[in-house]
Structure formats: C-alpha cells, structure tokens
C-alpha positions in Angstrom: 141.7 170.9 -24.6 139.6 167.9 -25.1 135.9 168.2 -25.0 133.7 167.8 -22.2 130.5 165.1 -23.2 129.3 166.7 -19.3 127.4 169.7 -18.2 126.1 172.8 -19.8 127.4 174.7 -22.5 125.4 176.5 -24.3 124.2 180.4 -22.9 121.1 181.4 -22.0 120.9 184.2 -25.0 122.4 181.8 -27.1 119.6 179.2 -27.0 116.6 182.0 -26.5 118.1 183.6 -30.1 118.8 179.9 -31.4 115.0 179.3 -31.2 114.0 182.0 -32.7 115.3 181.9 -35.3 114.4 178.1 -35.8 110.9 179.1 -35.0 110.8 181.9 -37.8 112.9 179.9 -40.4 110.0 177.2 -39.7 107.5 179.5 -40.4 108.8 180.2 -43.8 109.0 177.1 -45.2 105.4 176.4 -43.8 104.0 179.3 -45.2 105.4 177.9 -48.4 104.9 174.2 -47.5 100.8 174.9 -46.9 99.9 176.8 -49.4 101.9 176.7 -52.3 99.8 173.9 -53.7 96.1 176.1 -53.0 97.8 179.3 -54.5 98.9 176.4 -57.8 95.7 174.4 -58.2 92.6 177.4 -56.9 94.5 180.8 -57.3 96.4 180.4 -60.8 94.5 177.6 -62.0 97.3 174.7 -62.9 96.0 171.5 -64.9 96.6 168.3 -63.9 99.2 168.1 -66.2 101.0 171.3 -65.0 101.2 170.4 -62.1 102.6 167.1 -61.8 105.1 168.6 -64.4 106.0 171.3 -62.0 106.1 168.8 -59.3 107.8 165.8 -60.9 110.5 168.7 -62.8 111.4 170.5 -59.2 111.8 167.4 -57.3 114.0 165.7 -59.8 116.6 169.1 -60.3 115.9 170.3 -56.4 117.5 166.9 -55.6 120.7 166.9 -58.6 121.2 170.6 -56.6 121.0 169.6 -53.3 123.6 166.7 -54.4 125.7 169.7 -55.7 124.9 171.7 -52.0 125.7 168.3 -50.0 128.7 168.1 -52.0 130.0 172.1 -50.9 129.0 172.3 -47.3 130.5 168.7 -46.4 134.1 169.8 -49.1 133.8 173.8 -47.2 136.8 175.2 -45.6 136.0 175.5 -41.5 137.1 178.9 -40.9 137.5 179.9 -37.1 135.9 176.6 -35.9 132.8 177.2 -38.0 131.2 175.2 -40.7 127.6 176.1 -40.4 127.1 179.7 -39.2 129.0 181.9 -42.5 126.3 179.6 -44.4 123.4 180.3 -42.2 124.1 184.6 -41.7 124.8 185.0 -45.9 121.3 183.0 -47.0 119.0 184.9 -44.2 117.7 187.2 -46.9 117.5 185.5 -50.0 115.1 183.4 -47.9 112.9 185.8 -47.1 112.9 187.7 -50.8 112.5 183.8 -52.3 109.3 183.6 -49.8 107.8 186.2 -51.5 108.3 185.2 -54.6 106.7 182.3 -54.5 103.3 184.0 -53.7 103.4 186.5 -56.3 102.7 185.8 -60.5 103.2 189.3 -62.7 100.2 189.8 -65.2 101.9 189.4 -68.2 103.6 185.9 -66.6 100.2 184.3 -65.5 98.2 185.5 -69.5 101.1 182.8 -71.0 101.1 178.9 -70.0 104.8 178.3 -70.9 106.3 181.4 -69.4 104.0 181.0 -66.4 106.2 177.3 -65.9 109.2 178.9 -66.5 109.0 181.2 -63.9 107.1 178.9 -61.3 109.9 176.3 -61.6 112.7 179.0 -61.5 111.6 180.9 -58.4 110.7 176.9 -57.2 114.8 176.0 -58.2 115.9 179.0 -56.3 114.2 178.7 -54.1 115.8 174.9 -53.3 119.5 176.8 -53.2 118.4 178.9 -50.9 116.6 177.1 -48.3 119.3 174.4 -48.4 121.8 176.9 -47.3 119.7 178.2 -44.6 118.2 174.9 -43.5 122.5 175.0 -41.7 119.6 176.3 -38.7 119.1 172.9 -38.6 121.9 171.2 -39.4 123.9 173.1 -36.4 122.0 172.3 -33.3 123.9 168.9 -33.8 127.1 170.0 -33.0 126.1 173.2 -30.4 127.5 170.4 -27.3 129.1 167.9 -27.0 127.1 167.0 -24.1 124.7 163.9 -26.1 122.0 165.1 -22.8 122.0 168.7 -24.1 122.0 167.5 -27.4 119.1 165.4 -26.7 117.1 168.4 -25.3 118.2 171.0 -27.6 117.0 168.9 -30.8 113.6 168.4 -28.4 112.9 172.0 -28.0 114.1 172.4 -32.0 110.9 170.6 -32.4 109.1 171.1 -30.7 109.5 175.2 -31.7 109.9 173.5 -35.8 106.4 172.4 -35.5 104.8 175.6 -33.8 106.3 177.2 -36.2 105.1 175.5 -39.2 102.0 176.4 -37.7 102.3 179.6 -37.5 101.4 180.8 -41.6 97.6 178.9 -40.9 97.1 181.8 -38.2 98.9 184.4 -39.9 96.8 183.8 -43.3 93.3 182.8 -41.5 93.9 187.1 -39.6 94.7 188.7 -42.5 91.8 186.8 -44.3 89.2 188.5 -41.4 90.5 191.9 -41.9 91.1 191.8 -46.3 87.5 190.8 -46.2 86.0 193.3 -43.9 87.8 195.6 -46.0 87.2 194.1 -49.6 83.6 192.7 -48.9 85.1 189.2 -50.1 87.9 186.7 -49.6 90.2 187.2 -51.4 93.0 184.7 -51.5 95.8 185.9 -53.8 96.4 189.1 -51.4 96.0 186.9 -48.1 99.2 184.7 -49.3 101.5 187.8 -50.9 100.7 189.8 -47.5 101.8 186.7 -45.4 104.8 185.8 -47.8 105.8 189.6 -47.1 105.8 189.1 -43.0 106.8 186.0 -42.9 110.0 186.5 -44.8 110.7 189.6 -43.2 110.5 188.2 -39.7 112.0 184.7 -40.8 115.4 187.0 -42.3 115.8 189.1 -39.3 115.4 186.0 -36.9 118.2 183.7 -38.9 120.6 186.3 -38.4 120.0 187.2 -34.8 120.3 183.5 -34.8 122.7 181.8 -36.6 125.4 185.4 -35.5 124.3 184.0 -31.5 125.6 180.3 -32.2 128.7 178.5 -31.5 130.1 175.4 -33.0 131.3 172.9 -29.8 133.1 169.8 -32.0 136.5 169.7 -33.2 136.4 169.4 -37.2 139.6 167.9 -38.9 141.7 170.1 -40.9 141.5 167.4 -43.5 140.9 167.7 -47.3 138.0 165.5 -47.3 136.4 163.9 -50.9 132.6 164.9 -50.8 132.1 161.9 -53.2 133.6 159.0 -51.0 131.5 160.7 -48.6 128.5 159.5 -49.8 130.0 156.0 -50.3 130.5 155.8 -46.2 127.2 156.7 -46.0 125.9 154.2 -47.7 128.5 151.9 -46.4 127.1 152.4 -43.4 123.6 150.2 -42.2 122.2 152.6 -40.1 121.9 155.0 -42.3 120.5 153.4 -45.2 117.7 151.4 -42.4 116.5 154.9 -42.1 116.8 155.8 -45.8 114.3 152.7 -46.4 112.2 153.8 -44.1 112.2 157.7 -45.1 111.3 156.0 -48.7 108.1 154.7 -47.3 107.3 157.2 -45.0 107.7 160.4 -48.1 104.5 158.6 -49.9 102.6 160.3 -47.1 102.9 163.4 -49.2 99.7 162.2 -50.9 98.1 162.6 -48.0 99.2 166.4 -46.7 99.1 167.1 -50.2 95.3 167.1 -49.3 95.2 169.4 -46.4 94.1 172.4 -48.1 91.6 170.8 -50.0 90.0 168.6 -47.7 89.9 172.2 -45.1 88.5 174.0 -48.4 85.7 171.7 -48.6 84.7 171.1 -45.2 84.8 174.2 -43.7 84.5 176.6 -46.7 87.5 178.2 -48.1 91.5 176.8 -47.8 92.6 179.9 -46.0 90.8 178.0 -42.8 93.3 175.1 -42.7 94.2 176.1 -39.0 91.4 174.5 -38.2 92.8 171.7 -39.2 96.2 171.8 -38.6 96.0 173.7 -35.0 95.0 170.2 -32.9 97.3 168.3 -35.4 100.0 171.4 -34.5 98.8 170.8 -30.9 99.0 166.8 -31.0 102.5 167.6 -32.7 103.3 169.7 -29.8 102.7 167.4 -27.0 104.4 164.5 -28.7 107.2 165.2 -28.6 107.5 165.9 -25.4 105.6 162.6 -25.1 108.3 161.4 -26.5 111.1 163.5 -24.8 109.4 161.5 -21.2 109.6 158.1 -23.2 113.8 157.9 -24.3 113.8 158.2 -19.7 112.6 154.4 -20.5 112.5 153.1 -23.8 115.0 153.2 -27.3 114.6 155.4 -30.0 114.2 152.9 -32.0 110.9 151.4 -30.2 109.3 154.8 -29.8 109.2 154.7 -33.5 107.8 151.7 -34.3 105.1 151.9 -31.8 104.1 155.5 -33.4 103.6 153.4 -36.2 101.4 151.3 -35.0 99.6 154.1 -33.6 99.5 155.9 -36.5 97.6 153.8 -38.4 94.7 153.7 -35.5 94.1 157.2 -35.1 94.1 157.8 -38.4 91.4 155.0 -39.3 89.4 156.4 -36.5 89.9 159.9 -37.8 88.9 158.3 -41.0 85.3 156.7 -39.0 84.9 160.3 -37.0 85.1 162.2 -40.3 82.8 159.6 -42.5 80.4 159.8 -39.7 79.8 163.7 -39.1 79.9 164.5 -43.1 76.8 161.7 -43.8 74.4 162.6 -40.5 73.8 165.9 -41.3 77.9 167.5 -39.3 76.9 167.3 -35.6 78.8 169.2 -33.1 79.3 166.4 -30.6 81.1 164.3 -33.9 83.2 167.5 -34.6 84.1 167.6 -31.3 85.3 163.9 -31.2 86.9 164.8 -34.9 88.8 167.7 -33.5 90.1 165.4 -30.9 90.7 162.7 -34.2 93.0 165.3 -35.3 94.9 165.7 -31.8 95.8 161.9 -31.8 96.9 162.2 -34.6 99.1 165.3 -34.0 100.8 162.7 -31.0 102.8 160.8 -33.7 103.6 163.4 -35.6 105.9 164.2 -32.8 107.8 161.0 -33.2 108.2 160.9 -36.4 109.7 164.8 -36.6 111.5 164.3 -33.6 113.0 160.7 -33.6 114.7 160.8 -37.3 116.5 163.8 -36.0 117.9 161.8 -33.7 118.5 158.6 -35.2 120.7 160.8 -37.4 122.3 162.6 -34.4 124.0 159.2 -34.2 124.7 158.0 -37.4 126.5 160.9 -37.7 128.4 159.8 -34.7 128.9 156.1 -35.7 130.5 157.7 -38.6 132.9 160.1 -37.4 133.8 157.1 -35.2 134.5 154.6 -38.3 135.7 157.0 -41.0 137.2 160.2 -39.4 134.4 162.8 -40.8 132.1 165.1 -39.9 129.4 163.9 -42.6 127.3 166.6 -41.7 125.3 167.7 -45.4 126.1 164.0 -46.6 124.4 162.0 -44.1 121.0 164.4 -44.7 121.2 164.0 -48.3 122.0 159.9 -48.9 119.2 159.2 -46.1 116.5 162.5 -48.4 117.0 159.6 -51.8 115.0 157.0 -50.4 112.9 160.0 -49.6 113.1 162.0 -53.0 112.1 159.1 -54.9 108.6 158.1 -53.2 108.2 161.9 -53.6 108.5 162.2 -56.7 106.0 159.0 -57.7 103.7 161.2 -54.6 103.6 164.0 -55.8 103.8 162.9 -59.9 100.6 160.7 -59.4 98.0 162.9 -56.9 97.4 165.9 -59.3 95.4 163.0 -61.1 94.1 161.4 -58.2 92.8 165.0 -56.6 91.4 166.9 -59.9 90.1 166.6 -63.5 91.6 168.0 -66.3 88.6 169.1 -69.1 91.3 169.8 -71.8 91.9 165.9 -71.6 89.0 164.3 -70.5 91.2 163.1 -67.0 88.4 162.1 -65.1 90.7 161.6 -60.8 89.8 159.6 -58.3 88.4 162.4 -55.6 86.7 164.7 -58.6 87.7 168.0 -56.4 86.7 171.1 -58.6 88.7 173.3 -58.8 88.2 177.3 -57.6 84.1 177.5 -56.5 84.1 180.3 -54.3 82.3 177.8 -51.6 84.3 175.2 -50.9 81.2 172.6 -49.2 79.9 172.8 -52.6 81.7 169.8 -53.0 79.8 166.6 -53.6 79.8 164.0 -50.5 82.1 161.3 -52.4 84.5 163.8 -52.9 84.8 165.0 -49.3 85.0 161.5 -47.9 87.4 160.3 -50.2 89.9 163.8 -49.9 89.3 162.6 -46.0 90.3 158.8 -46.6 93.6 159.9 -48.3 94.4 162.4 -45.3 93.7 159.8 -42.3 94.5 156.6 -43.8 96.8 156.8 -46.3 99.1 159.2 -43.8 98.5 156.1 -41.7 99.5 153.3 -43.5 102.7 155.1 -44.8 103.6 155.7 -41.2 103.2 152.0 -40.3 105.5 151.3 -43.4 108.4 153.7 -42.1 108.6 151.6 -38.7 109.2 148.8 -40.6 113.4 149.0 -41.1 114.2 149.2 -37.8 113.2 146.4 -36.1 116.6 145.7 -37.4 118.2 148.7 -36.1 121.2 148.1 -33.9 122.0 152.1 -32.9 120.1 152.6 -30.1 120.2 152.4 -26.1 123.7 151.0 -24.8 125.3 150.7 -28.6 124.7 154.5 -28.9 125.4 155.4 -25.4 129.3 153.1 -26.2 129.4 154.7 -30.2 129.0 158.6 -28.9 131.0 158.1 -26.0 134.2 157.0 -28.1 133.6 159.7 -30.7 134.8 162.2 -27.3 137.5 160.3 -26.6 138.8 161.2 -30.4 137.6 164.2 -30.2 139.4 165.3 -27.1 143.1 163.4 -28.8 142.8 165.5 -32.0 142.1 168.5 -30.5 145.3 167.9 -27.9 147.2 167.2 -31.3 146.2 170.2 -33.2 147.1 172.1 -29.5 150.8 170.4 -29.3 150.8 170.3 -33.3 150.2 174.4 -32.6 153.1 174.8 -29.6 155.5 173.0 -31.6 
C-alpha cells in the first residue's frame, strides 16, 4: 500500500508515551549538561589544564565514536520495518546507569590525578555511545508519519518537551538542595548532584522503554545494502547540508557562553544549585519561542525566521548585558532585577528558534537526499552536520577553562578570574561578575547572528521544500507497491 501524505497517522497513546520518553531522555542529558561542569570545577576541583584536556580529548574521541555509530546505524539491517525502535529500547537502561556514574567518583580514584582523568574520560566516552543510540528517541520523530504537516507539529511538540525536560534538573537539584540543607545544616552540592542523577536516570530509563516500545515507524525503507561511506559523501555533496554544517560551526562557538551558566548563577546568586533562577525564564522563553515560531511558519519560511532570530538574538543579549551590568553596579535594586529576568525570558525566545528550526532543516534535507540518492541517511546527515559543530565546540571547550579561572600551579591568569570552590559565590569580584555576564550574553548573541549568515543562500524552503516532499512520497509509494508485487509473485 502506498504511503498517504494526508491525515493523522500517530495514535494518541503512542503520541503521549513518545513525548514522555523525549521529556525524560532530555531530562538525563540536561542533568549532565547543566551540572557536570560545576561538578568537575567546584567539586573535583580540576585545574585549567585538566579541564581543557578533558574537554578536548572527550570531544575528539567522542567524534570518532559518533563516526562509527553513524555507520552502524545507517547500514544496519532493517527488521520488521523498524530502524530506530530496537536501538532506543536497548540503550534506555545504559543511559540511566551512566547518568548516575557521571556524578559518582570513588575516593581512591579522586585521590590520584592520573587515575581520576582516566576514570572521567572513560565514563564520558561510554556516555557518548549510550546517548548516541539513546538519541534515536529524537531521530524516530521524522519517520513516525509521512504527513509533512503532522511531522512539523510532532517536531514542535518534541522540541517543547525537550526544552522543558532540559530545564527540569534545575528544579530537581534546587528542591534536593533545600532538603539536604535542612537535614545537614549546610549545602552539599556533591550529594545534591548524585541524588538528582539517580532520579533522572531511573525515570529516564523507564520512560524510554515505554515510549520506544510504543512508537511505530511509518515509512518504507529500502532493503538495498548501503555503503555507509557513500552516505557520508552523498551528504557532503548536498548544498543544503553544507550550509547547515557551516551554520552549526558558527553557532557552536556559543558553547563558551553556555559553559558560563552555573558560574554566573553562583557569582550572582551564591550557588550553582540556584542555576534554575537563571534557566527558568530562559526555559519558559524557549517554550514560548517555539510556539511563536510554529505560528509564524504559516506566514514565513523557516529560512527567513532563522536569519531573523539571529538578528534578534544579538539585540536582546546586548540589552540583557546592559541591564545586568546596571544591576551589579547600582546596588542590585529590585526593579533592575525584574527587568533582567524579563531580558532572560527574551533571550529564551531566540532559543525556541535555534532549537526547533535546525531539526526542521534536517528533516527537509533528509527528504532531498532520499529523492536524489534513494537512501534514508538518518544518521549520516546529523553526523556530517555535526562536523562543524564538533570542530568549533572543541575549540570553545578547550579555550573556555583558560577564559574562566586561573591556574595557580602554572601561574596562568584568566580573563574572568573566577575563584573555585567559594562557599558563597557572591564573594566573586565585581569585575568577574561583569565579565561572566558578558560572555554569557553578548558572545552568545554574536554567535547566533553569525549562524544565520549561511542561510542567505539556502533554497530548500517554501514551495521548493513542498515539491521535494511530495516527490519523495510518490517515490516511496512506488517502492512499496513494487515490494508488495514481488512478495505476491
């Protein structure tokens, strides 16, 4: 039977379980992304050299592993019409376990710097593999319906669920911190992170099992054996994929800015456990931004919206920096605090565009690749696009520890001068706070502005995008009919 492009295909139960799986999967990744930096810097007290080595080594080795993982995923034999389902189920429990291990370091390991680095790097590489295949919970959304409008709606809901899930650990850690402080009489961030990781890991594993068991992949896959290296070459030859690659290269330098979040929270609010108070208005803004983008897509193309969001980003982040600086230098009045929170909400609106639209670009490019090559390159495309982001991310993560804090052993003096391990983070100097704020806001805005530049020559949107999608549906229908005829014969 040929695939139908109209009508709803996803059942309500499947939809709900899938969205929950996405939420709690992102809850695990959010726990790692938000608090591992603070755990390494303020709990384990890694030096700038150790932190830089960890970031660069795990980035390079993780990229090499993702190359192998992508080849495995795009060349694996399709069973029962499912490319992603089995991998998502198999990776659920390992993802939960590794989330906990990231925030647990045995004492005998911590006491030996060399053994400590081996432990941290090994755990990070295992995490890279587990969460790569766990990421099929995100990939599967593209193939859950052949209806392009239903797919866009699902991607929007998935994006909103991811945004909320990514921020959820901030609430979890804040609540746990309040409880442990009431019990112990002081704030124990090491214990807070460990308990939060257990909660995120257990619930994440269970919901991934339920969600991936419920989903159904509704496109016809070709049984033709594929050479994964040819798939990478096909992606690199695609002009639309190259433009997204260039954009991701520029965008990922914002890693310098996002790295600062727990430290600016500690400097302005006293503790990294209060990161929620920064992330909450941004998270709410992100969700609202996705809803706004979804509505604007009815009038404007994704390309136009992405370029416009970059211009908006640099403007709102400069405003946020100005308001934040006034707040820090004028006695921290309440009205400036409120305005600053509103500005953070405004920066979140841009995250709605930068989180949602690249997923739509990739879904459209997958259709274009399928039309031109006859292959579903669901893993090869993200891998090739990630080359740009990985390269700039390595540069950013290697440099950022030297920007953030000093190294007494080597005499290195950083730009920001953040002091590690202070019981009260507000004891950081005014200069440190302002520089943290600058990197957190203005640098992020500049990177998002630059990320929109490659899209000035991106043409796979609007009428062209619809033409490609309809041609792909027609081609899939012909493939499905020929396979059914072969079975009958």
